N, C-alpha and C positions, 0 to 999 in steps of 0.2 A: 504494500500500500504506500503511495507517495506520502511524504511528510506533509503536515498541515502547512499550507503556504503562509498562514498568519503567524506561525511559530518560527523562532530562529532555527537555522539549519545546524544540526549537530556535527561538529568537525573535531576530529581527534588528531593531535600532533604527537606522533610516536617518537621514541628514542631520542628525546631532546636532552642528551647527556649534559651539555654545557648550558642548558637553560637559556638558549638564545632565540627561541621561536616567538616569544610573546611580542617583542618589539616589531616583528615583521607581520604577524597575523592580527594584531590588535586593530588594524585599520579596517578589518572586515566586520567589526562589531557595529551596530547591534544585530545585523542580519544573520550573524553566525553565533552560535553558542560554542565557544572554543575550550577544549580541555587538552592540556599538555601532559605527557608522561615522560619523566626524566629517566626512567629505568626501562629495561627490556626483559620480558619474561623469556624463559627458555623456548627454543623453537618448537612449534607445534608438531612438526614432522620428524623431530629427532628421536631415535629409538630410546634414548634415556629419559625422555620427558614423560612424566607420569600423567595419568588421566586427570588427576586433581589439578595439575598445573595447566593442562590443556583446557580444562573447564574454566579456570581462572582467566585465561587469555580470551576465551570466547565471551565470558561475562564482561570483561573489560571493553571489548570492541563492539559487542552486539548493538548498543544504542546508536551507533554513529552512521550517518548517511555518507559522510566523506571522511576518508582517512588519509593523512599525509604521513608517509613513512620515509625514514632516512636510509637511503640506499638499500643494502641487504640485511640490515640489522634485524628486522622482523620478517621472516618468510611468510608467504601466503600460498600454501598448497591448497589443492582442491578441497581437501577434507576440512580446512579451516574456512575457506570462502563459503562453502555450503552451509555453514552454521552462522553466517552473518546476514540475516534476511534484510536488514536495512541498508546495507552497503550498496552504493550506486556509483561512487567515484573513488578511485584509488590513485593518489598522487605519489610519485616517487622521485627523489632527488638524485637520480642516476640515469645514465644513457640506456643501460640495459640492466635487467635484474632477473637473474636465473631463479631467484627465490619466489617469483610470482608465477603461478600456473595460468598461463595466458589462455589456454583452451577452456579451462574452467571459468575464468573471468568472462570470456566471450559467451559461453553457454548461459551463464547467470545474468548476463546483461550488465556487467560491471565495466565501466570505462576505466582504462588504465593509461596513465600518462607518465612520461619521464622527461628529464631535462638534460641538456649537455651544454657546457660553456663554449663560447666562441674561442677559437685559438688565441693564445696570448703569447707574448714574447717571453723567452726564458723557460727554464725547466718547470714542469708542473709540480704540484705538491708531492705526489708520490715519488717522483724522481729525487726531489730534495730529501725526502724522508729516507729513501733507500741509501743515499750517500751518507746521510747522518748516521744511520745504523752501521754501515760499513766502517766508517771512521770511528764510531763509538766503540765497537767491539775490537777493532784493530789497535786502537790507542788506549784501551782499558779505561775509558772515561768514567763509566758508572762505578766500576770496581775501585778506581783510585779516589773518586769522590767519597765513597763510603769509608775507605781507609783513612783519609785525611780527617773526615768529620769525627771518626772514632779515636783520633789522637795519633794515628800512625803516619808513616811517610812512604817512601818508595818501597814497593814490595815485588813488582814484576816489571818486565820489559815489554814495550809495545812491539807490534808487528809493522814493519815498513811496507808500503805498497808500491813504491817506485820500481819500475821495471819488472814487477810481478805480473802474474796472469789472472785476468778476470774471465771467468766462464759464465756467460749469460744463457740461462735456459729459456729460450724464447728471444727473438730479436724483432719484436714489433716496436710500437711507438715508445713504450716505457723501457724495454730492454735496450733499444738503440740510444735513448736519451742518457741512460746511466752509463752505457759503454763509452759514448762519446766523451762525457765529462771525465770519466776515470782515465781514459786514454790521453786526453789533452792536458788534464791537470796533474796527473801522476805518472804519465808515461807507461801506463799498464798496457800489456799486450792483451788483445781481445780475442777470445775464441767463443764460438756460439753453436748451439744445437737446439733444434726442435724437430718433431717428427717429419715435417714437410719443408724444412728450411734448405735452400740450395745456396751454393756460393754466388750464383748470379743474383739472387735476391739480396744477399748480404752486401754485395758490391753496390747494388742500387740504393740500399739504405745508407751506405757510406756517402755516396754521391748526393743523395737527397738532403743529407745533413752537413754538407759543405766539407766533406773529408775526401782525401784521395782514396783510391781502392787499394793501393800498395804503398809501402814505405820505400826508402831509398835502396833497401836491400832486396826489393822485390817480394817482400812478405806481405800477405794480405792484412789490411787494417782490421777488418772483421773476418776472421778465418773460421770457416765452417768445419766442424770436426764431428766425429761420432760421439754418441752419448758417453761411451766408455772412456774415450780420450779426454773429454771435458772433465769428468769427475776425477779422473786419475791425475790430471796435470794442473788443474786450476788452483791458484792460491786462494781465490775467493769465488764461490759459486753463488750467483744471484738469480733468483727465480722470477720470471716475467712471462707467465702463461695465463691464458684465459681458462677458467675452470669449466669443464664440460665432461660428458660421459667418457670421452676418449682420454682426457688428461687427468681425471681423478686418480689419485694414487700413483701417478706416473713416476714419482721418485720414491724408491724403496730401499730396503736393506742392501741389496746388491750394489746400488749406486753409491750409497753412503760408505760402504766398506772400501770402495776404490779411492776415497779421498785421502789426501796427505794428512799425516798427523798434525801438521802445522796449518792446515787449511781452515777457512772460515765459511760458514753457510748462512745465507741471508734469504729470507722470504718475506716479501711485501705484497704478494699477489693474492693467493687464497690458501688457507690452511690445508684443505683436503687434497691439494696437488701432491702433498707429501704424506707418506704413510707415517702417521704420528707415532705409533709404537716403535717403528724402526728408528725414527729420529731420536726419540726419548732414550732408547737403548744405546744408540751410538754416543750420545752426549753423556749419559750416566757412566759409560765405560771410558770416557775420555778419548774416544777414537780420533777426534779432531780438536783443534785448538778452541773453537767456539762457534756459537750460532747467534744470530740476531734475528728476531722474529716479530713481525707486526700483525700476523694473522694466525688463526687457530681453527681447529675443527669445529669447536663449539664456542660461540661468542655471545655475550661476555664470558670470559673464563669462569667456570665454577670456582667457588671459594676453596674447595678441596682439591683443585687441579694440581697435578704433580708439577706442572710448570711453575706454580706459585710456591709449593712447599719444599721442593728439593733444594738443598744448599749448593747451588751451582758454583763451580770454581774451587771447590774444596774436596779434599780426599781423592784426588785424581779425576774428578769430574770436569768436563769442559766448562768454560765460561759461557754464560747465556745472558743475552741482553734482550729484554722484552719491552714492547710498547703495545698499547691497547687499541690496535687497528686505527692508527692515526695518520696513515699515509695520505689521506685526503683531508684530514681534519685541521685545516687552517681557516681562519676567520673569513677570508675573502671567498674561499670555495664554498663553504657552508652557507654563507649569506647570499651568494649569487643564486644558488639553487632555490632558496626560500623566496627571495625577491621575485623570482620568475612567476610565482603564483600570486603574490600579494601586490607588490608595487607596480608591476606591469600588467596586472589584471588579466591573467592568461585563462582563467576559467570563468565561464558564464554559467550560472545555475538557473534553470528554468523549471518552475513547478507547475507549468501549464497555466499559471495565472500571472505571469509577467513579473516575477519577483527578481530584483537585482541582487547579485551577490557581491559586487565590487562597486565602490563609490564612483569609479571613473567610467563605468560601462553604461550605455543606454539600455533601457530595459527592453527585453525581447520576449516574444512568445513563439513557440513552435510546437510541433508534434513530438519533439524529443524532450526527455527530461533534462538532458545536459547538452550544451554546445561548447566546444572548445575553440577558443580564439587564440591564434598565435601571432604575437607581435615581435617579429624577428628583426625588423630593419634597424631598430635602435637598442635592442636588448643585449645585455651581457650574457644571457642564456636564451635557450629556445625550448619550447615544449615539443616533445615527440609524442604523437598519438599512437599508442601501441594497439589499442583495441577500442572500438566504438560501437554504439548502437545504431543500427541501420533503420 
């Protein structure tokens, strides 16, 4: 049943960890009744999520006609969507979201939209975070900070990166961005692998990023190697793949066993790309020097997660540097995605009686419940309509 056009539209803002949503969405009042949630309940479709927690999530979301979710923090599988009878519009601050069952949304008549920012100069936030993690684990930043604050001084030596080898698993936009900076700034040699990567494609990536394809000795700037060679020769392995059915668990025990004792492993892509038990085991046994991780199988990490509780860097264990999936979490990036919906009035809501949802929009009536308007010419972001009611 459509909501009463005389009542405010119920809008939920999910996963607002930094509590930044209010200043963006307050302009929608009083036509909208806005509720923000600064926490995230465990994923509905995770095998470890109990029925009680699933029901809590349903009860939390059931009242809302519109839900705005932050990237992939809250998945929307079919089994959850089917239990949200009031949901008609699902907004997401990402270009693509594997956590939303698009077929189920279409079947249920739920419109799904996403956003992507316009290209900007300089490295994106995930590239910056990846390099911060590489430097952080190589230079012992977190460890030394802890030692100094506890009254100690120098306890271990850093790992230099100059003229070492960076192995990037995936050479798309992010992999190339990280590789370019590490090559130019630190003189690192770059090797790359993915299941479909060719040397021709790697050469084109170099050219597209203003690099030569070969150095003065005739060696490829981005050299494509086998998976085995990458893991066995790289001093730093950095993961830059899109998560999908083919790539899930693509890095396992066999690959990690090939790594040098002195090597570093970095993942800012998606946790499930790596077999977590294999990675935990390798690090607990101290098989490599260390790992820096921004992503995990289950997010947020449970309080009893081994990633939290193990005393990393002690008793022969590898050093581990963790961050809470902050690769995109900078103020400008998060604000741009939110402003897409509010300040640029990208969503028109129509309850068949001509009710406006945004102050700037002229009121409209149509046979649809919702109409999506894209204002791309002057916006810093744009709306992508993934699914719509015909």
